[in-house]
C-alpha atoms as a printed R data frame, in Angstrom:
    type eleno elety resid chain resno       x       y       z
1   ATOM     1    CA   MET     A     1 -16.902  -0.934  14.338
2   ATOM     2    CA   GLU     A     2 -14.192   1.640  14.964
3   ATOM     3    CA   PHE     A     3 -13.040   2.433  11.365
4   ATOM     4    CA   GLY     A     4  -9.670   3.624  12.682
5   ATOM     5    CA   THR     A     5  -6.952   1.214  11.632
6   ATOM     6    CA   LEU     A     6  -7.184  -1.351   8.905
7   ATOM     7    CA   GLU     A     7  -4.791  -4.254   9.455
8   ATOM     8    CA   ARG     A     8  -4.008  -7.330   7.383
9   ATOM     9    CA   ARG     A     9  -1.384 -10.095   7.703
10  ATOM    10    CA   ILE     A    10  -0.347 -12.417   4.934
11  ATOM    11    CA   HIS     A    11   2.452 -14.947   4.494
12  ATOM    12    CA   ILE     A    12   4.347 -14.700   1.206
13  ATOM    13    CA   ASP     A    13   6.565 -17.441  -0.203
14  ATOM    14    CA   ALA     A    14   9.373 -15.030  -1.071
15  ATOM    15    CA   SER     A    15  12.153 -13.354   0.892
16  ATOM    16    CA   PRO     A    16  11.690  -9.904   2.449
17  ATOM    17    CA   ASP     A    17  14.107  -8.547  -0.198
18  ATOM    18    CA   VAL     A    18  11.842  -9.755  -3.010
19  ATOM    19    CA   VAL     A    19   8.662  -8.582  -1.270
20  ATOM    20    CA   PHE     A    20  10.156  -5.142  -0.638
21  ATOM    21    CA   GLU     A    21  10.864  -4.773  -4.358
22  ATOM    22    CA   VAL     A    22   7.325  -5.918  -5.226
23  ATOM    23    CA   ILE     A    23   5.674  -3.333  -2.940
24  ATOM    24    CA   SER     A    24   7.985  -0.419  -3.770
25  ATOM    25    CA   ARG     A    25   8.866  -0.588  -7.483
26  ATOM    26    CA   PRO     A    26   6.400   0.584 -10.157
27  ATOM    27    CA   GLU     A    27   7.109  -2.263 -12.569
28  ATOM    28    CA   HIS     A    28   6.049  -4.718  -9.849
29  ATOM    29    CA   ILE     A    29   3.173  -2.614  -8.439
30  ATOM    30    CA   GLU     A    30   1.599  -2.732 -11.919
31  ATOM    31    CA   GLU     A    31   1.552  -6.540 -11.741
32  ATOM    32    CA   TRP     A    32  -0.513  -6.863  -8.562
33  ATOM    33    CA   TRP     A    33  -2.167  -3.538  -7.716
34  ATOM    34    CA   ALA     A    34  -2.452  -0.528 -10.024
35  ATOM    35    CA   ASP     A    35  -2.843  -0.593 -13.797
36  ATOM    36    CA   GLU     A    36  -0.106   2.038 -14.019
37  ATOM    37    CA   ALA     A    37   2.403   3.201 -11.439
38  ATOM    38    CA   SER     A    38   5.110   5.841 -11.480
39  ATOM    39    CA   LEU     A    39   7.501   6.224  -8.607
40  ATOM    40    CA   GLY     A    40  11.165   7.127  -8.497
41  ATOM    41    CA   GLU     A    41  13.594   5.584  -6.076
42  ATOM    42    CA   PRO     A    42  11.609   4.488  -2.996
43  ATOM    43    CA   ALA     A    43  12.846   7.116  -0.537
44  ATOM    44    CA   PRO     A    44  11.118   9.474   1.917
45  ATOM    45    CA   GLY     A    45   9.524  12.454   0.173
46  ATOM    46    CA   VAL     A    46   9.384  10.856  -3.275
47  ATOM    47    CA   VAL     A    47   5.978  11.411  -4.901
48  ATOM    48    CA   GLY     A    48   4.434   8.938  -7.319
49  ATOM    49    CA   GLU     A    49   1.153   8.156  -8.995
50  ATOM    50    CA   LEU     A    50  -1.118   5.111  -9.108
51  ATOM    51    CA   VAL     A    51  -3.689   4.753 -11.889
52  ATOM    52    CA   TRP     A    52  -6.579   2.319 -12.229
53  ATOM    53    CA   GLY     A    53  -8.605   1.825 -15.390
54  ATOM    54    CA   ASP     A    54  -8.349   4.375 -18.166
55  ATOM    55    CA   ARG     A    55  -7.368   7.075 -15.621
56  ATOM    56    CA   GLU     A    56 -10.793   6.590 -13.965
57  ATOM    57    CA   HIS     A    57  -9.074   6.629 -10.595
58  ATOM    58    CA   VAL     A    58  -5.719   8.354 -10.051
59  ATOM    59    CA   ALA     A    59  -4.030   8.521  -6.655
60  ATOM    60    CA   THR     A    60  -0.919  10.410  -5.657
61  ATOM    61    CA   MET     A    61   1.336   8.632  -3.189
62  ATOM    62    CA   THR     A    62   4.135  10.170  -1.123
63  ATOM    63    CA   VAL     A    63   6.772   7.862   0.357
64  ATOM    64    CA   VAL     A    64   7.104   8.348   4.104
65  ATOM    65    CA   ASP     A    65   9.569   5.585   4.985
66  ATOM    66    CA   ALA     A    66  11.660   3.113   3.015
67  ATOM    67    CA   ASP     A    67  13.822   0.772   5.070
68  ATOM    68    CA   PRO     A    68  14.626  -2.196   2.822
69  ATOM    69    CA   PRO     A    69  13.784  -4.972   3.370
70  ATOM    70    CA   ARG     A    70  11.830  -4.249   6.551
71  ATOM    71    CA   ARG     A    71   9.410  -1.390   5.988
72  ATOM    72    CA   PHE     A    72   7.798   0.672   3.263
73  ATOM    73    CA   SER     A    73   5.158   3.303   3.954
74  ATOM    74    CA   PHE     A    74   3.399   6.006   2.008
75  ATOM    75    CA   ARG     A    75   0.609   8.542   2.328
76  ATOM    76    CA   TRP     A    76  -2.243   8.802  -0.147
77  ATOM    77    CA   VAL     A    77  -5.868   9.957  -0.473
78  ATOM    78    CA   ALA     A    78  -4.956  13.595   0.203
79  ATOM    79    CA   PRO     A    79  -7.225  16.353  -1.154
80  ATOM    80    CA   GLU     A    80  -6.394  17.219  -4.756
81  ATOM    81    CA   GLY     A    81  -3.698  19.852  -4.987
82  ATOM    82    CA   GLU     A    82  -2.563  19.434  -1.362
83  ATOM    83    CA   PRO     A    83   0.601  17.640  -0.282
84  ATOM    84    CA   ALA     A    84  -0.118  14.506   1.754
85  ATOM    85    CA   ALA     A    85   0.368  15.111   5.481
86  ATOM    86    CA   PRO     A    86  -0.933  13.752   8.780
87  ATOM    87    CA   GLY     A    87  -4.595  14.717   9.089
88  ATOM    88    CA   ASN     A    88  -5.359  15.042   5.379
89  ATOM    89    CA   SER     A    89  -4.308  11.622   4.069
90  ATOM    90    CA   LEU     A    90  -4.146   7.928   4.826
91  ATOM    91    CA   LEU     A    91  -0.898   6.227   5.855
92  ATOM    92    CA   VAL     A    92  -0.182   2.746   4.475
93  ATOM    93    CA   THR     A    93   2.651   0.800   6.118
94  ATOM    94    CA   PHE     A    94   4.036  -2.551   5.012
95  ATOM    95    CA   GLU     A    95   6.114  -4.258   7.726
96  ATOM    96    CA   LEU     A    96   8.109  -7.256   6.487
97  ATOM    97    CA   SER     A    97   9.694  -9.951   8.628
98  ATOM    98    CA   PRO     A    98  11.268 -13.303   7.744
99  ATOM    99    CA   SER     A    99   8.916 -16.183   8.494
100 ATOM   100    CA   ARG     A   100   8.893 -19.901   7.615
101 ATOM   101    CA   GLY     A   101  11.269 -19.494   4.677
102 ATOM   102    CA   GLY     A   102   9.318 -16.530   3.322
103 ATOM   103    CA   THR     A   103   7.931 -13.239   4.593
104 ATOM   104    CA   LEU     A   104   5.201 -12.245   6.983
105 ATOM   105    CA   LEU     A   105   3.721  -9.004   5.659
106 ATOM   106    CA   LEU     A   106   1.763  -6.821   8.060
107 ATOM   107    CA   LEU     A   107  -0.182  -4.062   6.338
108 ATOM   108    CA   THR     A   108  -1.698  -1.230   8.339
109 ATOM   109    CA   GLU     A   109  -3.659   1.694   6.955
110 ATOM   110    CA   THR     A   110  -4.458   4.551   9.317
111 ATOM   111    CA   GLY     A   111  -5.821   8.079   9.194
112 ATOM   112    CA   PHE     A   112  -9.453   7.367   8.335
113 ATOM   113    CA   ARG     A   113 -10.915   9.223  11.329
114 ATOM   114    CA   GLU     A   114  -8.359  12.019  11.086
115 ATOM   115    CA   LYS     A   115  -9.593  12.930   7.597
116 ATOM   116    CA   GLY     A   116 -12.705  14.441   9.188
117 ATOM   117    CA   TRP     A   117 -15.146  12.604   6.922
118 ATOM   118    CA   GLU     A   118 -18.808  12.393   7.882
119 ATOM   119    CA   ILE     A   119 -19.589   8.972   9.380
120 ATOM   120    CA   ALA     A   120 -21.244   7.643   6.207
121 ATOM   121    CA   VAL     A   121 -18.233   8.637   4.078
122 ATOM   122    CA   LEU     A   122 -15.840   7.264   6.697
123 ATOM   123    CA   GLU     A   123 -17.617   3.901   6.714
124 ATOM   124    CA   GLU     A   124 -17.759   3.797   2.902
125 ATOM   125    CA   GLN     A   125 -14.062   4.663   2.508
126 ATOM   126    CA   TYR     A   126 -12.979   2.204   5.196
127 ATOM   127    CA   ARG     A   127 -14.980  -0.639   3.647
128 ATOM   128    CA   ASP     A   128 -13.743   0.266   0.157
129 ATOM   129    CA   HIS     A   129 -10.122   0.092   1.316
130 ATOM   130    CA   GLU     A   130 -10.796  -3.069   3.309
131 ATOM   131    CA   ASN     A   131 -12.274  -4.749   0.214
132 ATOM   132    CA   GLY     A   132  -9.426  -3.448  -1.928
133 ATOM   133    CA   TRP     A   133  -6.665  -4.831   0.289
134 ATOM   134    CA   ASP     A   134  -8.572  -8.126   0.642
135 ATOM   135    CA   ALA     A   135  -8.492  -8.414  -3.164
136 ATOM   136    CA   PHE     A   136  -4.978  -7.087  -3.843
137 ATOM   137    CA   LEU     A   137  -2.904  -8.689  -1.051
138 ATOM   138    CA   PRO     A   138  -3.489 -12.248  -2.334
139 ATOM   139    CA   ARG     A   139  -2.429 -11.006  -5.785
140 ATOM   140    CA   LEU     A   140   0.725  -9.542  -4.216
141 ATOM   141    CA   ALA     A   141   1.494 -12.872  -2.517
142 ATOM   142    CA   SER     A   142   0.919 -14.859  -5.690
143 ATOM   143    CA   TYR     A   143   2.977 -12.496  -7.839
144 ATOM   144    CA   ALA     A   144   5.905 -12.251  -5.381
145 ATOM   145    CA   GLY     A   145   5.888 -16.010  -4.821
146 ATOM   146    CA   GLY     A   146   6.042 -16.509  -8.585
147 ATOM   147    CA   LEU     A   147   9.251 -14.477  -8.814
148 ATOM   148    CA   VAL     A   148  11.139 -17.023  -6.703
149 ATOM   149    CA   PRO     A   149  12.820 -19.813  -8.729
150 ATOM   150    CA   ARG     A   150  11.481 -23.217  -7.789
């Protein structure tokens, strides 16, 4: 396995406008992903924080691109105390496109090899993120779909 780019596709029964809000606003992120989220206006350079558990895991995220309702991307998993940049962090990109009355979401996460981790750490981190997205993306779809009046 290459452990370079993680990619997932999922159909969501909600418009790209709704899905963009769900992936970029803290009040929605807390419903499907992190236990706590803080993030200002989703715009390039804005820094936020994701928290799981009782602050057992805290991640800083830096918005790279926000093009509603088509794309939202951020960097995270940078070394503590360092700003997220290519080579020291992972890049998560959500691409949204209208599909079958809803949205096709394409998630890509890159930068695993560029972090310079030893192979065992690289494999562990890749699998951890793979398992995480496999658990959280269905929650995102269910939550976003539930926001649409029936």
